[in-house]
DSSP file (Angstrom, degrees, kcal/mol; ACC not computed):
  #  RESIDUE AA STRUCTURE BP1 BP2  ACC     N-H-->O    O-->H-N    N-H-->O    O-->H-N    TCO  KAPPA ALPHA  PHI   PSI    X-CA   Y-CA   Z-CA
    1    1 A X              0   0    0      0, 0.0     2,-0.5     0, 0.0     0, 0.0   0.000 360.0 360.0 360.0 152.8    0.0    0.0    0.0
    2    2 A X        -     0   0    0      2,-0.0     2,-0.5     0, 0.0     0, 0.0  -0.964 360.0-179.9-127.9 113.9    0.9    3.6   -0.5
    3    3 A X        -     0   0    0     -2,-0.5     2,-0.6     8,-0.0     8,-0.0  -0.960  20.4-141.8-120.9 119.9   -1.0    6.0    1.7
    4    4 A X        +     0   0    0     -2,-0.5     2,-0.2     2,-0.0    -2,-0.0  -0.671  25.9 179.4 -82.8 122.9   -0.6    9.7    1.8
    5    5 A X        -     0   0    0     -2,-0.6     3,-0.1     1,-0.1    -2,-0.0  -0.712  34.1-127.6-116.8 172.2   -0.9   11.3    5.2
    6    6 A X  S    S+     0   0    0     -2,-0.2     2,-0.3     1,-0.2    -1,-0.1   0.752  86.2  10.2 -90.7 -28.8   -0.7   14.8    6.6
    7    7 A X     >  -     0   0    0      1,-0.1     4,-2.0     0, 0.0    -1,-0.2  -0.952  69.8-113.0-152.6 158.5    1.9   14.2    9.3
    8    8 A X  H  > S+     0   0    0     -2,-0.3     4,-2.0     1,-0.2     5,-0.2   0.858 117.1  57.0 -70.7 -29.2    4.3   11.7   10.7
    9    9 A X  H  > S+     0   0    0      2,-0.2     4,-2.2     1,-0.2    -1,-0.2   0.880 106.8  49.1 -61.6 -36.2    2.2   11.4   13.8
   10   10 A X  H  > S+     0   0    0      2,-0.2     4,-2.7     1,-0.2    -2,-0.2   0.907 109.1  53.9 -70.2 -36.7   -0.9   10.4   11.6
   11   11 A X  H  X S+     0   0    0     -4,-2.0     4,-2.3     2,-0.2    -2,-0.2   0.872 109.3  46.8 -61.6 -39.1    1.3    7.9    9.8
   12   12 A X  H  X S+     0   0    0     -4,-2.0     4,-2.4     2,-0.2     5,-0.2   0.937 111.3  52.2 -65.9 -46.6    2.3    6.2   13.1
   13   13 A X  H  X S+     0   0    0     -4,-2.2     4,-1.2     1,-0.2    -2,-0.2   0.905 112.3  45.6 -54.4 -47.1   -1.2    6.2   14.2
   14   14 A X  H  X S+     0   0    0     -4,-2.7     4,-3.0     1,-0.2     5,-0.2   0.876 109.5  53.1 -61.5 -41.4   -2.3    4.5   10.9
   15   15 A X  H  X S+     0   0    0     -4,-2.3     4,-2.5     1,-0.2     5,-0.5   0.937 110.9  47.4 -66.2 -43.6    0.5    2.0   10.9
   16   16 A X  H  < S+     0   0    0     -4,-2.4    -1,-0.2     2,-0.2    -2,-0.2   0.789 115.2  46.9 -72.0 -23.4   -0.5    0.9   14.5
   17   17 A X  H  < S+     0   0    0     -4,-1.2    -2,-0.2    -5,-0.2    -1,-0.2   0.928 115.3  44.6 -76.4 -49.2   -4.3    0.7   13.5
   18   18 A X  H  < S-     0   0    0     -4,-3.0    -2,-0.2    -5,-0.1    52,-0.2   0.852  88.9-155.7 -65.4 -35.3   -3.6   -1.2   10.3
   19   19 A X     <  -     0   0    0     -4,-2.5    51,-0.7    -5,-0.2    49,-0.5   0.955  22.3-152.6  56.9  50.3   -1.1   -3.6   12.0
   20   20 A X        -     0   0    0     -5,-0.5    21,-2.9     1,-0.1    22,-0.3  -0.148  21.7-132.4 -65.9 147.5    0.7   -4.4    8.6
   21   21 A X  S    S+     0   0    0      1,-0.2    21,-1.1    19,-0.2     2,-0.4   0.957  98.8  17.9 -60.6 -53.2    2.5   -7.6    8.0
   22   22 A X  E     -a   42   0A   0     19,-0.2     2,-0.4    18,-0.1    -1,-0.2  -0.954  69.1-172.5-121.4 142.0    5.5   -5.6    6.8
   23   23 A X  E     -a   43   0A   0     19,-1.8    21,-2.3    -2,-0.4     2,-0.5  -0.921   8.2-158.3-144.0 114.3    6.2   -1.9    7.3
   24   24 A X  E     -a   44   0A   0     -2,-0.4     2,-0.8    19,-0.2    21,-0.2  -0.778   2.2-163.5 -92.1 122.0    9.0   -0.1    5.6
   25   25 A X  E     +a   45   0A   0     19,-3.1    21,-3.1    -2,-0.5     2,-0.9  -0.844  12.0 174.5-109.5  97.0   10.3    3.2    7.3
   26   26 A X        +     0   0    0     -2,-0.8     2,-0.3    19,-0.2    19,-0.1  -0.616  38.7 119.8-102.8  74.4   12.3    5.2    4.8
   27   27 A X  S >  S-     0   0    0     -2,-0.9     3,-1.3     1,-0.1     4,-0.1  -0.923  74.0-119.9-135.4 151.2   12.9    8.2    6.9
   28   28 A X  T 3  S+     0   0    0     -2,-0.3     3,-0.3     1,-0.3    -1,-0.1   0.818 118.7  42.1 -63.8 -29.4   16.1    9.9    8.3
   29   29 A X  T 3> S+     0   0    0      1,-0.2     4,-2.3     2,-0.1     3,-0.3  -0.215  74.3 137.6-113.1  42.3   14.8    9.2   11.9
   30   30 A X  H <>  +     0   0    0     -3,-1.3     4,-2.1     1,-0.2    -1,-0.2   0.839  68.0  55.6 -58.9 -35.8   13.5    5.6   11.2
   31   31 A X  H  > S+     0   0    0     -3,-0.3     4,-1.0     1,-0.2    -1,-0.2   0.906 109.6  46.0 -71.5 -34.6   14.9    4.2   14.5
   32   32 A X  H >4 S+     0   0    0     -3,-0.3     3,-0.5     1,-0.2     4,-0.4   0.939 114.9  46.4 -69.0 -42.6   13.0    6.8   16.5
   33   33 A X  H >< S+     0   0    0     -4,-2.3     3,-1.1     1,-0.2     4,-0.4   0.809 103.9  63.1 -62.7 -31.6    9.8    6.2   14.6
   34   34 A X  H >< S+     0   0    0     -4,-2.1     3,-1.1     1,-0.3    -1,-0.2   0.834  93.5  63.2 -68.5 -28.1   10.2    2.4   14.8
   35   35 A X  T << S+     0   0    0     -4,-1.0    -1,-0.3    -3,-0.5    -2,-0.2   0.712 103.5  49.4 -61.9 -20.4    9.9    2.6   18.6
   36   36 A X  T <  S+     0   0    0     -3,-1.1     2,-0.8    -4,-0.4    -1,-0.2   0.419  90.6  84.2-102.5  -1.3    6.4    4.0   18.2
   37   37 A X    <   +     0   0    0     -3,-1.1    -1,-0.1    -4,-0.4   -24,-0.1  -0.906  48.6 160.9-108.0 112.1    5.1    1.3   15.8
   38   38 A X        +     0   0    0     -2,-0.8    -1,-0.1     1,-0.1   -22,-0.0   0.496  61.1  52.7-110.2  -6.9    4.1   -1.5   18.0
   39   39 A X  S    S+     0   0    0      3,-0.0     2,-0.1    33,-0.0    34,-0.1   0.515  73.4 111.0-116.3  -5.5    1.8   -3.6   15.8
   40   40 A X        -     0   0    0      1,-0.1   -19,-0.2    31,-0.1     3,-0.2  -0.448  63.3-136.9 -73.3 141.5    3.7   -4.4   12.7
   41   41 A X  S    S+     0   0    0    -21,-2.9    34,-0.3    24,-0.3     2,-0.3   0.906  89.3   1.7 -60.1 -40.5    4.8   -8.0   12.0
   42   42 A X  E     -a   22   0A   0    -21,-1.1   -19,-1.8   -22,-0.3     2,-0.4  -0.981  66.0-146.5-147.6 138.7    8.2   -6.7   10.8
   43   43 A X  E     -a   23   0A   0     -2,-0.3     2,-0.6   -21,-0.2   -19,-0.2  -0.897   6.0-158.5-106.3 131.5    9.8   -3.4   10.5
   44   44 A X  E     -a   24   0A   0    -21,-2.3   -19,-3.1    -2,-0.4     2,-0.6  -0.962  17.0-149.7-114.3 118.9   12.2   -2.6    7.7
   45   45 A X  E     -a   25   0A   0     -2,-0.6     3,-0.2   -21,-0.2   -19,-0.2  -0.803  50.4 -11.8-100.0 116.5   14.5    0.4    8.7
   46   46 A X  S >  S-     0   0    0    -21,-3.1     3,-1.3    -2,-0.6   -21,-0.1   0.022  90.9 -64.8  89.5 170.4   15.9    2.8    6.0
   47   47 A X  T 3  S+     0   0    0      1,-0.3    -1,-0.2   -20,-0.1     3,-0.1   0.706 125.7  59.6 -66.8 -21.3   16.1    2.8    2.2
   48   48 A X  T 3  S+     0   0    0     -3,-0.2     2,-0.3     1,-0.2    -1,-0.3   0.220  88.6  76.9 -92.2  15.0   18.4   -0.2    2.1
   49   49 A X    <   -     0   0    0     -3,-1.3    -1,-0.2    -5,-0.1   -24,-0.1  -0.596  62.0-179.4-128.8  74.0   16.2   -2.6    3.8
   50   50 A X    >>  -     0   0    0     -2,-0.3     3,-1.4    -3,-0.1     4,-0.7  -0.248  41.5-108.6 -68.0 158.7   13.5   -3.7    1.5
   51   51 A X  H >> S+     0   0    0      1,-0.3     4,-1.4     2,-0.2     3,-1.2   0.864 115.8  66.7 -53.6 -39.6   10.8   -6.2    2.6
   52   52 A X  H 3> S+     0   0    0      1,-0.3     4,-2.2     2,-0.2     5,-0.4   0.760  88.3  65.7 -58.3 -30.6   12.4   -8.9    0.6
   53   53 A X  H <>>S+     0   0    0     -3,-1.4     5,-3.5     1,-0.2     4,-2.2   0.916 104.0  46.7 -57.7 -43.3   15.5   -8.9    2.8
   54   54 A X  H <<5S+     0   0    0     -3,-1.2     5,-0.3    -4,-0.7    -1,-0.2   0.851 111.1  53.7 -69.8 -32.6   13.2  -10.2    5.6
   55   55 A X  H  <5S+     0   0    0     -4,-1.4    -2,-0.2     1,-0.1    -1,-0.2   0.930 128.5   9.3 -62.0 -43.8   11.6  -12.8    3.2
   56   56 A X  H  <5S+     0   0    0     -4,-2.2    -2,-0.2     6,-0.0    -3,-0.2   0.724 134.1   5.7-119.9 -29.8   14.9  -14.4    2.2
   57   57 A X  T  <5S+     0   0    0     -4,-2.2    -3,-0.2    -5,-0.4    -4,-0.1   0.724  99.4  74.4-135.6 -27.3   18.0  -13.4    4.0
   58   58 A X  S   <S-     0   0    0     -5,-3.5    -4,-0.2    -6,-0.1    -5,-0.1   0.779  93.8-113.5 -73.4 -29.8   17.7  -11.0    7.1
   59   59 A X        +     0   0    0     -6,-0.4     3,-0.1     1,-0.4    -5,-0.1  -0.053  68.8 126.3 127.5 -39.4   16.3  -13.6    9.5
   60   60 A X        -     0   0    0      1,-0.1    -1,-0.4     2,-0.1    -2,-0.1  -0.270  67.8-103.3 -60.9 143.5   12.8  -12.7   10.5
   61   61 A X        -     0   0    0      1,-0.2    -1,-0.1     2,-0.1    15,-0.1  -0.320  18.9-139.3 -60.3 141.8   10.3  -15.5   10.0
   62   62 A X  S    S+     0   0    0      1,-0.2     2,-1.1    -7,-0.2    -1,-0.2   0.449  86.4  90.1 -81.3   5.1    8.2  -15.1    7.0
   63   63 A X        +     0   0    0     13,-0.3    13,-3.0   -22,-0.0     2,-0.2  -0.556  63.2 158.0-100.8  69.4    5.2  -16.3    8.9
   64   64 A X        -     0   0    0     -2,-1.1     2,-0.2    11,-0.2    11,-0.1  -0.557  50.7 -84.6 -92.2 152.7    4.2  -12.9   10.1
   65   65 A X        -     0   0    0     -2,-0.2   -24,-0.3     8,-0.2     3,-0.3  -0.340  50.5-170.5 -56.2 125.6    0.8  -11.8   11.3
   66   66 A X    >   +     0   0    0      1,-0.2     3,-2.3    -2,-0.2   -46,-0.1  -0.618  55.4  35.2-115.0 173.6   -1.4  -10.8    8.5
   67   67 A X  T 3  S-     0   0    0      1,-0.3    -1,-0.2    -2,-0.2   -47,-0.1   0.805 132.4 -55.7  49.4  40.0   -4.9   -9.0    8.3
   68   68 A X  T >  S+     0   0    0    -49,-0.5     3,-2.1    -3,-0.3    -1,-0.3   0.457 103.7 127.3  85.8  -3.0   -4.2   -6.8   11.2
   69   69 A X  G X>  +     0   0    0     -3,-2.3     4,-2.5     1,-0.3     3,-2.0   0.646  54.9  81.7 -66.7 -11.3   -3.4   -9.7   13.6
   70   70 A X  G 34 S+     0   0    0    -51,-0.7    -1,-0.3     1,-0.3   -51,-0.1   0.611  74.8  75.9 -66.4 -15.0   -0.2   -8.0   14.5
   71   71 A X  G <4 S+     0   0    0     -3,-2.1    -1,-0.3   -52,-0.2    -2,-0.2   0.723 117.4  12.8 -65.8 -18.9   -2.3   -5.8   16.9
   72   72 A X  T <4 S+     0   0    0     -3,-2.0     2,-0.3     1,-0.2    -2,-0.2   0.612 125.8  47.3-125.0 -23.4   -2.4   -8.9   19.2
   73   73 A X     <  -     0   0    0     -4,-2.5    -1,-0.2   -34,-0.1    -8,-0.2  -0.923  61.6-138.8-132.5 149.6    0.1  -11.3   18.0
   74   74 A X        -     0   0    0     -2,-0.3   -33,-0.1     1,-0.2     3,-0.1  -0.287  49.0 -66.4 -92.9-176.4    3.7  -11.5   17.0
   75   75 A X        -     0   0    0    -34,-0.3     2,-0.3     1,-0.1   -11,-0.2  -0.322  63.5 -92.3 -66.9 148.5    5.2  -13.6   14.1
   76   76 A X        +     0   0    0    -13,-3.0   -13,-0.3    -3,-0.1     2,-0.3  -0.493  51.9 176.7 -69.9 126.5    5.1  -17.4   14.4
   77   77 A X    >   -     0   0    0     -2,-0.3     3,-1.9    -3,-0.1     4,-0.3  -0.847  47.4-105.9-127.3 167.5    8.2  -18.9   16.0
   78   78 A X  G >  S+     0   0    0      1,-0.3     3,-1.5    -2,-0.3    -2,-0.0   0.743 113.5  72.2 -62.1 -23.8    9.3  -22.3   17.0
   79   79 A X  G >  S+     0   0    0      1,-0.3     3,-1.3     2,-0.2    -1,-0.3   0.764  85.6  66.3 -64.5 -26.3    8.7  -21.2   20.7
   80   80 A X  G <  S+     0   0    0     -3,-1.9    -1,-0.3     1,-0.3    -2,-0.2   0.694  99.5  52.1 -75.7 -13.0    4.9  -21.4   20.0
   81   81 A X  G <  S+     0   0    0     -3,-1.5     2,-0.4    -4,-0.3    -1,-0.3   0.253  98.7  77.3 -98.1  12.2    5.2  -25.1   19.6
   82   82 A X  S <  S-     0   0    0     -3,-1.3     2,-0.6    -4,-0.0     0, 0.0  -0.960  72.6-134.8-124.0 136.2    7.0  -25.8   22.8
   83   83 A X        -     0   0    0     -2,-0.4     2,-0.4     2,-0.0    -3,-0.1  -0.815  29.8-169.3 -86.4 118.9    5.6  -26.0   26.4
   84   84 A X        -     0   0    0     -2,-0.6     2,-0.4    -5,-0.1    -2,-0.0  -0.918  11.8-172.5-116.7 138.2    7.9  -24.1   28.7
   85   85 A X        -     0   0    0     -2,-0.4     2,-0.3     2,-0.0    -2,-0.0  -0.992  21.9-130.4-127.7 135.6    7.9  -24.0   32.4
   86   86 A X        -     0   0    0     -2,-0.4     2,-0.4     2,-0.0    -2,-0.0  -0.600  19.7-160.4 -80.4 140.0   10.0  -21.6   34.5
   87   87 A X        -     0   0    0     -2,-0.3     2,-0.4     2,-0.0    -2,-0.0  -0.986   7.3-171.1-125.0 123.0   11.9  -23.3   37.2
   88   88 A X        +     0   0    0     -2,-0.4     2,-0.3     2,-0.0    -2,-0.0  -0.951  10.0 170.4-122.1 131.1   13.2  -21.2   40.2
   89   89 A X        -     0   0    0     -2,-0.4     2,-0.3     2,-0.0    -2,-0.0  -0.893   8.5-176.8-142.5 108.6   15.6  -22.4   42.9
   90   90 A X        -     0   0    0     -2,-0.3     2,-0.2     4,-0.0    -2,-0.0  -0.742  17.9-137.4 -96.7 148.7   17.1  -20.0   45.4
   91   91 A X     >  -     0   0    0     -2,-0.3     4,-2.3     1,-0.1     5,-0.2  -0.652  33.3-104.7 -92.5 167.6   19.5  -20.7   48.1
   92   92 A X  H  > S+     0   0    0      1,-0.3     4,-2.8    -2,-0.2     5,-0.2   0.924 123.6  50.1 -53.2 -45.9   19.2  -19.2   51.6
   93   93 A X  H  > S+     0   0    0      1,-0.2     4,-1.5     2,-0.2    -1,-0.3   0.895 109.8  47.3 -66.0 -34.7   22.0  -16.9   50.7
   94   94 A X  H  > S+     0   0    0      2,-0.2     4,-1.3     1,-0.2    -1,-0.2   0.879 112.0  52.4 -69.5 -35.9   20.5  -15.7   47.4
   95   95 A X  H >X S+     0   0    0     -4,-2.3     4,-1.4     1,-0.2     3,-0.7   0.946 108.0  52.1 -61.7 -50.1   17.0  -15.2   49.1
   96   96 A X  H 3< S+     0   0    0     -4,-2.8     4,-0.4     1,-0.3    -1,-0.2   0.836 108.2  51.1 -63.0 -31.9   18.8  -13.0   51.8
   97   97 A X  H 3< S+     0   0    0     -4,-1.5    -1,-0.3    -5,-0.2     4,-0.2   0.788 117.9  38.7 -73.2 -26.2   20.4  -10.9   49.0
   98   98 A X  H <X S+     0   0    0     -4,-1.3     4,-2.6    -3,-0.7     3,-0.3   0.508  88.6  94.8-100.1  -9.7   17.0  -10.4   47.3
   99   99 A X  H  X S+     0   0    0     -4,-1.4     4,-2.7     1,-0.2     5,-0.2   0.857  83.8  50.1 -59.9 -41.3   14.7  -10.0   50.4
  100  100 A X  H  > S+     0   0    0     -4,-0.4     4,-1.7     2,-0.2    -1,-0.2   0.900 112.1  48.5 -70.6 -38.4   14.8   -6.2   50.6
  101  101 A X  H  > S+     0   0    0     -3,-0.3     4,-2.6    -4,-0.2    -2,-0.2   0.917 112.7  48.8 -54.0 -50.2   13.8   -6.0   46.8
  102  102 A X  H  X S+     0   0    0     -4,-2.6     4,-2.4     1,-0.2    -2,-0.2   0.943 112.3  47.7 -64.4 -46.7   11.0   -8.5   47.3
  103  103 A X  H  X S+     0   0    0     -4,-2.7     4,-1.7     2,-0.2    -1,-0.2   0.790 112.1  49.7 -62.7 -29.0    9.7   -6.6   50.4
  104  104 A X  H  X S+     0   0    0     -4,-1.7     4,-2.6     2,-0.2    -1,-0.2   0.901 112.7  47.0 -72.9 -44.0    9.9   -3.1   48.5
  105  105 A X  H  X S+     0   0    0     -4,-2.6     4,-1.8     1,-0.2     6,-0.2   0.929 113.2  48.8 -65.0 -41.7    8.0   -4.5   45.6
  106  106 A X  H  <>S+     0   0    0     -4,-2.4     5,-3.0     2,-0.2     4,-0.5   0.906 113.2  48.4 -59.3 -46.6    5.4   -6.2   47.9
  107  107 A X  H ><5S+     0   0    0     -4,-1.7     3,-0.6     1,-0.2    -1,-0.2   0.871 109.6  51.5 -66.4 -43.4    5.0   -2.9   49.8
  108  108 A X  H 3<5S+     0   0    0     -4,-2.6    -1,-0.2     1,-0.2    -2,-0.2   0.800 114.2  42.9 -67.5 -29.1    4.6   -0.9   46.7
  109  109 A X  T 3<5S-     0   0    0     -4,-1.8    -1,-0.2    -5,-0.2    -2,-0.2   0.452 113.1-118.7 -93.9   1.4    1.9   -3.2   45.3
  110  110 A X  T < 5S+     0   0    0     -3,-0.6     2,-0.6    -4,-0.5    -3,-0.2   0.782  75.7 128.7  67.7  29.1    0.2   -3.4   48.8
  111  111 A X    >>< +     0   0    0     -5,-3.0     4,-1.3    -6,-0.2     3,-1.3  -0.548  22.4 162.2-108.8  66.3    0.8   -7.1   48.9
  112  112 A X  H 3>  +     0   0    0     -2,-0.6     4,-2.5     1,-0.3    -1,-0.2   0.841  69.0  61.2 -63.8 -32.6    2.4   -7.4   52.3
  113  113 A X  H 3> S+     0   0    0      1,-0.2     4,-2.3     2,-0.2    -1,-0.3   0.840  99.6  56.9 -53.9 -35.1    1.8  -11.1   52.6
  114  114 A X  H <> S+     0   0    0     -3,-1.3     4,-0.9     2,-0.2    -1,-0.2   0.956 107.9  46.0 -65.7 -46.0    3.9  -11.6   49.5
  115  115 A X  H >X S+     0   0    0     -4,-1.3     4,-2.2     1,-0.2     3,-1.5   0.969 114.0  50.4 -49.5 -60.7    6.9   -9.8   51.2
  116  116 A X  H 3X S+     0   0    0     -4,-2.5     4,-2.7     1,-0.3     5,-0.2   0.818  99.8  65.0 -51.4 -40.0    6.2  -11.9   54.4
  117  117 A X  H 3< S+     0   0    0     -4,-2.3    -1,-0.3     1,-0.2    -2,-0.2   0.770 112.4  34.1 -64.9 -27.0    6.1  -15.2   52.5
  118  118 A X  H XX S+     0   0    0     -3,-1.5     3,-1.1    -4,-0.9     4,-0.5   0.887 117.2  49.8 -87.6 -48.3    9.8  -14.7   51.6
  119  119 A X  H >X S+     0   0    0     -4,-2.2     4,-2.4     1,-0.3     3,-1.1   0.831 102.2  63.6 -69.2 -29.5   11.1  -13.0   54.8
  120  120 A X  H 3< S+     0   0    0     -4,-2.7    -1,-0.3     1,-0.3    -3,-0.1   0.764  95.6  61.3 -69.2 -13.6    9.5  -15.7   57.1
  121  121 A X  H <4 S+     0   0    0     -3,-1.1     3,-0.3    -5,-0.2    -1,-0.3   0.791 111.4  37.1 -79.9 -23.7   11.7  -18.2   55.5
  122  122 A X  H << S+     0   0    0     -3,-1.1     2,-0.2    -4,-0.5    -2,-0.2   0.765 133.5  25.5 -90.0 -32.4   14.8  -16.3   56.7
  123  123 A X     <        0   0    0     -4,-2.4    -1,-0.2     1,-0.1    -2,-0.2  -0.633 360.0 360.0-136.8  71.2   13.3  -15.3   60.1
  124  124 A X              0   0    0     -3,-0.3    -4,-0.1    -2,-0.2    -3,-0.1   0.530 360.0 360.0 -58.6 360.0   10.5  -18.0   61.0
């Protein structure tokens, strides 16, 4: 598509509403603008980065969200076919190092029992 807009702000807003599969940014300040476009499947920055580079040589998967799906989903990756579980194991020493941060976050969130659930393990 080629769409004429009145301002850069309007183009960013439009890009985020359309959630394009590919979005080429051929601007001097393309890195700055790229930070503001959050729904495109892939961004191609500058005049020397045509969409075809992403299709064949640059690395992004060519299974990008189409039809505006980029508003909610990223491109398809192998991670989407794997079940992952986080495993956390702290030592007493590691917990002791982290306790003040844990308690501060718990206090900020108003979840005092969360902080206590960690501190009680050090001082039952």
